[in-house]
C-alpha positions in Angstrom: -91.3 157.6 78.9 -88.4 159.6 80.7 -86.7 162.8 78.7 -83.5 163.6 79.9 -81.5 166.3 78.9 -77.3 164.8 79.6 -74.9 165.8 78.8 -72.7 162.8 77.8 -69.3 161.8 79.3 -66.7 159.9 78.4 -67.0 160.5 75.0 -64.9 163.7 74.7 -61.7 161.9 72.5 -61.1 161.8 69.7 -59.4 158.3 67.9 -57.4 159.5 65.2 -54.8 156.1 65.6 -50.6 157.7 65.6 -47.8 155.7 66.1 -47.4 154.8 70.0 -47.2 157.5 72.0 -46.6 158.9 76.0 -46.9 161.6 78.2 -45.3 162.0 82.1 -44.8 164.5 84.1 -45.3 165.6 87.9 -47.8 166.8 90.5 -47.4 168.7 93.2 -49.5 170.6 95.7 -50.1 173.7 94.4 -49.9 175.9 98.4 -47.1 173.9 99.4 -45.2 172.6 96.6 -44.7 169.7 97.9 -45.6 165.8 95.3 -48.6 164.1 96.0 -48.8 160.3 95.4 -51.7 158.7 93.7 -53.2 161.5 91.9 -55.2 159.3 89.1 -53.6 160.7 86.0 -55.4 159.2 82.3 -57.2 160.4 79.5 -60.9 160.4 79.7 -62.8 158.1 79.1 -60.5 155.4 78.1 -58.3 152.4 80.4 -54.8 154.4 79.7 -53.5 156.0 82.7 -51.3 155.8 86.2 -50.6 156.8 89.4 -47.9 159.1 90.5 -45.4 157.5 92.5 -43.6 158.7 95.7 -41.9 161.5 94.5 -45.3 163.0 91.9 -44.5 161.7 88.7 -46.2 160.0 86.2 -45.8 158.1 82.8 -48.6 157.0 80.6 -47.7 155.0 77.3 -49.8 153.6 74.6 -51.3 156.4 73.1 -52.3 155.9 70.4 -54.3 159.3 69.8 -54.1 162.9 68.4 -56.9 164.9 70.6 -57.6 164.1 74.2 -58.4 165.4 77.1 -55.8 164.4 80.5 -57.4 164.4 83.9 -55.5 164.6 87.1 -58.2 163.6 90.0 -57.4 163.1 93.3 -59.3 162.7 97.1 -59.5 165.7 98.6 -58.6 168.1 95.7 -59.7 169.9 93.0 -59.5 168.6 89.5 -57.9 169.5 86.7 -58.1 168.5 82.7 -55.9 169.9 80.1 -57.0 169.3 76.2 -54.4 167.8 74.4 -54.4 169.1 70.6 -52.1 167.9 67.7 -50.1 165.3 70.0 -47.8 163.6 68.4 -45.0 162.0 70.5 -43.4 162.2 74.1 -44.6 165.4 75.8 -45.0 167.1 79.8 -48.3 168.2 81.7 -46.9 169.2 84.8 -49.7 169.8 87.2 -50.7 171.8 90.5 -53.5 170.7 92.7 -55.8 172.6 95.0 -56.8 171.0 97.9 -60.9 171.6 98.0 -62.3 173.3 101.1 -65.3 171.3 100.2 -63.8 167.9 100.9 -63.3 168.1 104.8 -65.4 166.3 107.2 -67.9 165.3 104.3 -67.5 161.5 104.7 -68.9 161.9 108.1 -71.8 163.9 107.3 -72.3 161.8 104.2 -72.5 158.4 106.3 -75.4 158.8 108.6 -78.7 157.0 107.5 -82.1 158.6 106.9 -84.7 158.0 104.3 -84.3 160.7 102.8 -81.1 159.9 102.3 -81.4 156.5 100.7 -84.5 157.9 98.5 -81.9 160.4 96.8 -78.7 157.6 96.1 -81.5 155.4 94.7 -82.9 158.4 92.7 -79.1 158.4 91.6 -77.9 154.8 90.9 -81.1 154.4 88.9 -80.0 157.8 86.4 -76.3 156.8 86.4 -76.5 153.7 85.8 -79.4 153.9 83.4 -82.9 151.8 83.0 -82.9 148.2 83.1 -79.4 147.2 84.9 -78.8 144.7 87.3 -78.2 145.2 91.2 -76.2 142.7 91.3 -73.7 143.4 89.3 -72.9 147.1 89.9 -72.0 148.5 92.5 -70.4 152.0 93.2 -68.2 150.6 96.6 -67.8 154.4 97.9 -71.3 155.6 98.3 -70.1 157.5 101.5 -68.6 160.1 99.5 -72.0 161.2 97.9 -73.5 164.7 99.6 -76.6 165.2 98.4 -78.8 168.1 98.8 -82.7 168.7 98.6 -84.9 170.9 95.9 -88.1 170.6 96.5 -90.2 167.1 96.1 -87.6 164.2 94.8 -85.2 166.9 93.2 -81.6 166.9 94.2 -77.8 168.0 93.3 -74.9 166.1 94.2 -72.5 168.8 96.3 -68.7 169.1 95.4 -67.0 166.7 93.0 -67.1 163.0 94.8 -64.6 160.5 93.4 -66.3 157.3 92.9 -65.2 153.7 92.5 -67.5 151.7 91.0 -67.6 148.3 89.8 -69.2 147.0 86.8 -69.6 143.3 86.8 -72.0 143.4 84.1 -69.3 144.3 81.8 -66.0 143.9 83.3 -65.0 146.4 84.2 -63.7 149.2 87.2 -64.4 152.8 86.8 -62.8 155.9 88.5 -65.1 158.1 87.8 -65.1 161.7 89.4 -68.8 163.2 89.6 -68.0 166.7 88.9 -71.6 167.8 88.1 -75.1 166.4 89.2 -79.0 167.0 88.5 -82.2 164.9 89.2 -85.8 166.5 88.8 -85.6 169.9 87.1 -83.0 169.1 84.6 -81.3 165.3 84.3 -78.0 165.7 83.8 -74.6 164.9 85.0 -70.4 165.5 84.0 -67.5 163.6 85.3 -64.8 162.2 84.6 -63.9 158.9 84.5 -61.4 156.0 84.0 -61.9 152.0 82.6 -59.6 149.5 84.4 -60.1 145.6 83.1 -61.4 143.5 85.7 -60.1 140.2 85.8 -62.1 137.7 85.3 -62.5 134.5 87.6 -63.2 131.9 84.8 -63.3 131.7 81.0 -66.3 130.9 81.4 -67.3 135.0 82.9 -64.7 136.4 80.3 -66.8 134.7 77.1 -69.8 136.7 79.2 -68.2 140.2 79.0 -67.3 140.2 76.0 -70.2 139.2 75.0 -72.5 141.5 76.9 -69.6 144.6 75.8 -70.7 143.5 72.3 -74.4 143.8 72.4 -73.8 146.6 74.7 -71.8 148.6 71.5 -74.5 147.3 68.9 -77.0 150.1 68.7 -74.9 152.0 70.7 -75.3 156.0 69.4 -71.4 156.3 68.7 -72.4 152.6 66.6 -75.5 154.6 64.9 -72.5 157.6 64.2 -70.3 155.1 63.1 -72.3 154.0 60.6 -74.0 157.4 59.1 -70.3 158.0 58.8 -69.6 155.3 56.4 -73.4 155.4 55.1 -74.3 151.6 56.0 -77.2 152.3 58.0 -79.3 150.1 56.8 -76.7 147.4 56.6 -75.9 147.6 60.6 -79.8 147.9 61.4 -81.5 151.4 61.8 -83.3 152.6 60.1 -83.0 156.9 60.8 -85.5 159.9 59.6 -86.2 163.8 60.7 -89.2 164.8 62.5 -90.4 167.9 63.7 -91.0 169.4 66.8 -94.2 170.6 67.1 -94.1 174.5 69.8 -97.4 174.3 70.2 -97.2 171.9 73.0 -94.5 174.1 74.7 -95.3 175.2 77.7 -91.9 176.8 79.5 -88.5 177.1 78.1 -87.5 174.1 78.8 -89.3 171.9 76.5 -87.7 168.1 77.3 -88.9 168.6 80.4 -92.9 167.9 79.0 -93.9 164.5 79.0 -94.4 162.1 76.0 -97.5 164.1 74.7 -95.9 167.2 74.7 -93.5 166.5 71.5 -95.9 165.8 67.7 -93.2 163.7 65.9 -94.4 164.5 62.3 -92.6 162.4 59.8 -91.1 164.3 57.1 -90.0 162.7 53.1 -86.4 163.9 53.8 -83.9 160.4 54.4 -80.7 161.2 55.9 -77.7 161.2 53.9 -73.6 162.1 54.0 -71.3 164.2 52.1 -67.4 163.5 53.0 -66.4 166.3 50.6 -65.1 169.3 51.9 -65.9 172.0 49.0 -69.6 172.1 50.1 -71.4 174.9 51.4 -72.8 174.8 54.4 -75.6 177.1 52.6 -76.7 174.2 50.3 -77.1 171.5 51.8 -80.3 171.0 52.8 -80.9 167.3 52.6 -77.7 166.6 54.3 -77.0 166.5 58.3 -73.7 164.7 57.5 -70.2 166.3 56.0 -66.5 166.1 56.2 -64.7 169.1 57.9 -60.8 167.7 58.4 -59.8 164.2 58.3 -61.7 161.8 60.7 -63.4 164.8 62.1 -67.5 165.0 61.2 -69.9 167.8 61.7 -73.8 167.4 62.3 -75.9 169.7 61.9 -80.2 169.5 61.2 -82.4 172.0 63.0 -85.2 169.3 63.8 -85.1 165.7 65.6 -83.6 162.7 64.2 -85.6 159.9 64.9 -83.1 156.5 65.1 -84.7 153.0 65.0 -82.4 149.9 65.8 -83.5 146.6 64.2 -80.4 144.9 64.3 -80.2 143.1 67.9 -81.5 139.5 67.3 -82.1 139.6 71.0 -84.4 142.4 70.6 -88.7 141.8 70.2 -89.4 145.3 69.1 -86.7 147.9 67.9 -84.8 150.3 69.7 -86.0 154.3 69.0 -84.1 157.0 70.1 -84.7 160.6 68.9 -81.7 163.4 69.5 -82.2 167.2 69.3 -79.6 169.3 68.8 -78.3 172.5 70.8 -75.7 173.5 68.6 -73.8 171.7 65.8 -72.0 168.5 66.5 -68.6 167.5 65.8 -67.9 163.7 65.9 -64.5 161.0 65.4 -64.9 158.5 62.5 -65.8 155.4 64.8 -68.6 157.8 65.9 -66.7 158.7 69.3 -68.6 162.2 70.0 -65.9 165.6 70.6 -68.4 168.0 72.2 -70.9 165.7 74.2 -72.3 169.1 75.8 -74.4 169.8 72.1 -77.2 167.0 72.6 -80.7 165.9 74.3 -81.6 163.2 74.3 -84.9 161.4 74.0 -86.3 157.3 74.3 -84.1 154.5 74.4 -80.8 156.1 74.6 -81.6 158.3 76.9 -82.3 155.7 79.3 -78.6 154.4 78.9 -76.3 154.9 82.0 -72.7 153.5 82.6 -73.9 150.2 83.5 -73.9 149.7 79.5 -71.0 152.5 79.1 -67.7 151.1 77.2 -64.4 153.5 76.9 -63.8 154.9 73.9 -61.0 153.0 73.2 -63.2 149.8 72.9 -62.5 148.2 69.8 -66.2 146.6 68.4 -65.6 142.5 67.2 -66.8 142.1 63.8 
């Protein structure tokens, strides 16, 4: 079992539905004031986005969200992110991008083949893609953009903010992914921004296979579990959940997630997972509750120990998929299971081993 401290990406977006609305604007170079053509402007984690035209203008239609993060990304420039709240209609968001000093000359250096780089690439792929991926079904088209720096032993980081073009033929998405942080070895974490672009299938058979794979990726996912928890349908959706206790006696340093399997004692407690959608319940009096309604469509999840989740619902799974969640701070989740503040989560078990290979856009709509 690999324990990783991972800020889960692509999930910080609200999905409260509205009448369709649009965002438009213009992108310029911060220093020269000249328009920039070809900038990716997108709603983080979704399929919504556009490229700026020759005059730097863009427009994104079909937005049905109240809160989201709008990303401006272009190779050779520092990315910009704007948190949009209470979105109710057409608005204008302009951006001035600053040229990245780290980009110049990096491609030539990164393209050199050597054993150390290949070792870093292998570790990078395994962590980013997740375990049990099929190498023939996923690839980064421009791996030469990755600039690795060793930290001793097997530890390494990725420097800069490379823009990666990922082809996921397992789920049928091309992912435009701007990596903002990656660490492997001491901690296991990565941050980034992503836009999903649906690939065109070559046949009806391939299209049907993608739809089946997407459904399989959704069932048993953390998003599926949180949605089930909010709707009080844990058992009906194939889950078992209970609170467990971390035994601090096994801790040898301040980062318990770095320890081996024996470093964490999971002692079952007779404490059922319950949900409450009554706003008048005080936090201090909800001893047996881990979730309650904060505002329309937004829930807070909070607990001190470890939440252990087992998924038994997959027909093709011979054993249960077990995951554990530890919170650094209260977690906020939207009604469809999408997490607002993924940095609050530390994962262990099955969910910690999943990566981009099984990642769906946050505007993916499950098929019943």
